[in-house]
N, C-alpha and C positions, 0 to 999 in steps of 0.2 A: 490745812490750807497752805499753799506755797506763798512765799513772800514776794509776790509780784506787785509792782506799782506803776508800770508803764504799759502802754498799748500802742501798737502801730496804727497810725491814722492814714489809711490808704489814700483817701480823697483829698486831704489837705496837706499831705506830705509829712514825713518825719514821724516823731512819736509824741504822745501826750501822756502826762501823768494822770492816773486814775485813782479813785478811792479804793480802799480795801474791800468795801461792799461790792463795787463793780467787779473787782478781780475775782471775788468768790462766785459771783453770778456766772462769769465766763467759764470758770473752772467747773462749775456744776453742770453746765450745758455741754458736757463732753460726751454725752450718750449713755451715761451710767444710770441716770435717774429720770423719772417722769416729772411733769411740772408740779404735781402735788407734793412730791417728796422734796423737790428743789425749794419750794416755798417754805416747807416746814424746817428744812435745814437752815435756810437763810434767816428765818424768824428766830429759831433757837440760838443761832450763833451771835446775832446782834441784839437779842432780846427785844425784838420788834413784833407787834401783833401781826397776825396773818394778813389782814386787809392791807396794812401798810407795806408788808413784804411783797404782796402781789403788785402794788403800785410801783415799788422800786424796780422789780423785775420787768414789768411792762415798759417802764421808761427806758431801760437799757435795750430791750428788744426793739422799741420804736426807733432808737438812735442808731443801732448797729446792724439790725437784722437784714438790711438791704444788701450788705456786702460781707457778711460773715454767716456761715452756716451754724445755726443753733440746733441742738437736738433736744427732745425727740423730733421726728420729721414732720409733725403737723404744723410746725412753724416753717413757712415756705420761704425759700431763698435759692438762688441759682449757684452759689459758690460752694464747692465741695472742699471746705477748709475747716479743720478743727480749730475752734477759738483759741485753744491753748498754744497754737503756733504763733499767735501774734502777741502773746504776753511775754514780758521780759523784766528782769530785775535791772534796776537803774545803776547799781554800783557793785557789780560782781567781777571778780578777777577770774576770767575764763581760763580754762586749762592752758590755752596757747598764748593768750594775749590779754593784758589788762587794759589796753587802749580801746579795743574794738568789741562790738557785740559778738556773741558766739557764732552767729551767721548774719549775712547782710540783710538789712531791711529790704534793699532794692538792688536789682541787677538791671542796668540799662543796656539794651541790645540795639546798637546803631547799625541796622541791617545793611544799609547802603546809603551813599551820599547822593544817589539819583533822586531828583526832585523835579516837579513840574512848576515850581515857583523859584524865583531868585530874590527872596526877601532882602531888603536893604540892611536889616539888622541881624541876619543869620550868622551865628557864631561859627558855624562849620563851613560857611560859603558853599553850601550844598548846591548841587546841580548835576554833577557828573560823578560816576563811580571812580574809586581809586583802585590801584593795582592790587591783585591777589585777594579779592573779596572772598569771604567764606562761602562755601556751597550750602545748599539746603541741609544736607546731611550733617555738615559741621555745626549748623545752628541747632539741629535736633540734639546732637551730642552735648552742646552747651546747656540746653534746657534740662536735659537729664542730669547733668552734673550739678546744675543749680538746685534741683530737687534733692539730690543727695547731700548737698551742703546745708539745706534748710532755708534757702532763700524764700522770703515772704511774697515779694511782688516782682514781676518782670515788666519793665516799661519798654515797649517797642518804639524805637525812634529812628531817625535818619538824618538827612533826606526825608522823603515821604515814604513811610513804611508800607503803605498800601500799594506802592508800585512794585514791591518785592514779590516775585513769583511764589505761589503757594503760601502766602502770608497767613491765610485762614488756618492752614494746617499747623503752622507754628503756634498760633494762639491755642488751638485745640490741644496740642501736646502740652502746653503750659498748664492749661486747666486740668487736663487728665493727671498731671503730676501734683495736683493740689496747690499750685502756685497761683496767686491772684494776677491776672493779666490786665495790663493797661496799654492803650495805644495813644501816641502823640501824633496828631495828624492835622493837615490843613483842611481836611474835609471834602476836598473837591472830587474825590473818587468814591464817596459814600452815597450810593443810590439806595432806593428802598430795599432792593434785594441784598445789597452789600450789608446794610444795617441789620437786616434779618440774619444774615450769615454770621456777622460778628456776635450778635446776641446768642445764637445757637452754639457758637464755638466757645463762649464763656466770657466775652467782653460785656461788662455792665458799667464801665467807667471809661470815658474818653477825655483826653486833653485835646482841645480843639483850638487852633491858633486863628485869631481873627482880630485885626487891629483897627478896623473901621467898618462902619455900617453904610457909609457913603461909597458908591461904586467907583467914582473917579479917584477918591483918596485911597481906597483899598487897592486899586490897580497900580497906583504910583508906588505903593509900599511893597507889593509882591513882585512887581516887575513884569506882569502879564495883564492882559485885558480879558474881561468876560467871565471870570471865575466866581465872582461874588454870588450870583444867583445859585450856583452849584453848592456853595457853602451853606447858604440859607436853606436850600432844599435838604441838605444833609442834616442840619439841626432838626428839622421836622421829622425826618426818617429815623434819626436816633431816638427822639422822644417817643415816637410811635412804637418803638421797640423797648421802651422803658430803660434806656441807657442814660446814665448820669453824665451830664456834660459840664466839665469845668473849662470855661472859655478863657484862654490866656490872651491878654492884651499887652503888647510891648509898648510902653509909653515913650513917646518921642515928641519933640516940639511940633512936628508936622500933624500929629493926631490928638494931642492931649486936650486941646480945646474942643474936640468933637466927641468926647467920651460920653457925655450925657445922651447923645443920639444913640450911641452903641448900647448903653445900659438900657435905654427904653426898648430897643429892639430885643435885647435879651429877656427883659421882663415880659414883653408881649409874647415871645416864643418859648417861654418856660425853661430857659437855660437855668441850670441848678446853681451854678456858682461862677463868678467872674473874678479872675486873678489879674489884678492890675500890677504889672511888673515894669519898673523903669528900665530902659535900655542900659546895660552894663557894658562898658567899653572892653573889648577883648582884642588881643593882638592879631586875631585871624578873621575878624568880621569884615564885611565888605566896606563898611563906612566907619567913621571915627566919631570924634567928640561932638560933631554937629548934631548927632542923634540923641545926645544926652539931655534930658529935661532939666530945667533949673529948679531950685528950691521954691521959687515963687510959683512956678507952674504946678508943682506938687502940692503946695499949700493951698493954692486956689482950687485945686481939684477936690479938696476935702469937703467943701460946701456941696458939691454935686454928689459926692459919695454919701454924705449924711442925709441928703434928701431922698436917696434911693434905698437906704440900708434896710428899711422895713419891708421892702418889696422883693429883694433878691440878696443872696449871700454874696458878699464882696470881700475878697482878700486884698486889702489895700496896701499901697506902697509905703515903705518906711524911709523917711528922710535920713534917719540916723544910720540906716544901712548903706546909704550912698555917701555920707560925709560924716566921719567920726569927729565929734567935738570933744571927746575925752575918753578915758579908759573904759567907761561903762558901755561905749558903743563898739568896742573892738569885736570883730568877727574873725575867727580863725577857721581854717579848713575843717568842715564837718564831714566831708566825704570819706575820710580815712576811717571814721568810726562806724559807718553804717552802709556804705554802698561801693559798688564797683561798676565800671563801664567797659563794655567790649565793643570796639569800633569794627567797621566792616571787614578789615583785613585780619581780625582776630587778636589785635593788640589789647591787652588788659590795662586799664588805667583808672584814675579816680573819677574824672568827669570828661565829657565830650570835648570841652574846650582845651583840655590838656592832652588829648589823644595823639597829637602830632609832636609832642615835646619829649625828646629822648629820656630825660631824667625822670619822667613820670610814667614811662611804659614799664610795667611790672612783669611782663611776660607775654606769651602768645598762646591762645587756646589750642593751637595745632601741636604744640610741644609740651604744654604744661596744664595740669588740671586746675580749675578755679579754686578748688578746696586747698590745694597746696600753696597757692598764692595767698589766700585769705589767712591761712594758718601759719604763714611764715612771717618773718620780720620785715619783708619788703615794703608793705605799706607804711609801717611805723618808721622805717628809715628815712622817709620823706620828712618826718617831723624832727629828725636829728639834724638840726641846722648846722651847716659847716660854717664856723665863724670866719673862715677865710673869705667866704662869699658875702657875708653880711656887711652892709655899708652903714654909715651914719645916716639918719639918727638912730637906726635900730641897734647898732653894735653896742652903744652905751645906754640903751633905753632900759628902764627898770621893769618894763612890761614884756620884754623879749621872751622870757621863759614861758609865759602863758600865751602870748600872741603868735610866736613862731614866724613873725613878719607878716601875719595876716593871710589874705587870699593869694595863693601862688599864681593863679591865673591873672589877677589884677596886677600883680607885681611885674608881669611880663609885658605890660602895655607899652612902656617906654624903655624896657631893659631886657636883655637876654638873660638876666639873672633872676631866676624865680624866687630868690631869697632877698631881693632888694625890698625897699620899703613899699608897703601897700599904699597906692596913691590916694586912698580915701582918708589916710591917717592925718590927724591934725599936726603931726610932726613932719609930714612929707616934705622933702626938699628936691623933688624931681622937677627939672626945668620943663616949662610948657605943660604943667600938670593939668589935664583936663578937669579932673574932679575938683581940685582946689580953685582953679580959675572960675569955674562955673558956680561953685558954692561959697566962694569967699564973700 
């Protein structure tokens, strides 16, 4: 048995630690053994009786079989992905790089910035396409390269990805390459027929953005009128096609007091998971610090969350993630370790919010293969902080080596210097600091 102890968690993001028992179950379900043999091997390995072994195996299947293919084939699921693709060691020095995984957990494809919404919180200020967008054939080449690199999931983003011509064909190419496809959408273009097409092409998990259940409030957030009924219809269509919905809610002062109404709607309409995400100020979003919820707002929301927790899965906001009170709260860039983003002109970067920042553009898919970027030192070089750029209090801070000045995106809020102090830090000395003024 290989020494795996982490697994990719497609639906909640990132990776999770798993037990040795779970790791063996995944490895045994690679197509070599029937269920009876798997049970006997598991029982003998851990000295557990057959009945208990069957219970352990069934529990893992119940938890993961909806989005991982297990073998033999009498266990039904739509995803053609060997479970071994999502197992990884947590502390291995890969051939090319000790900092990152052997292959990315996720590749984000920002197909186009064209969008039928103008959301006040949009980090890309989406709405119109940018120059030199990739062609359909360019994206096909990117997906094929991703498969060659061993990418686990592809998240289709934008803009609104369903506005991209031949989007369904891109999803199908992803699935045919054994990669798990996810779409991030506002839902307005998902009819009953589109939901069926998405399901047939390989989508069984959708990120759906909806920050209010009240039509007037929803319209004020997205910048258009009349689209909320389309989103509600989309949710029904997706559920009718057995597609898992993780509904993302951007928390802002304007909507945070109305979250209970939204959660009740999600419960009634069988939404699988609600991700409550506080607005994070970025240097390129349409609006600024007036969209940031306060600590009091977030704390008051906990009572609502607790009252609904047994009715729906909720990924709740973290106050610590918004305002560091000490070294245990420090969050440094995690994208370098596990993901890449390709924006619509082909530039390769760490995350969409940094896609227009020259220092964070690692190459372009028109001239460079994704594998060559991932296996190079280019992503790691971002972590090699140039001390000439570092300002106080970071320069003399005892945590600099581990922190690397925190989130590079957040550091650009008030500064052109991506290695300036993260504004969430308790040591931050940035004037007019929105995070500290709100959370002090």
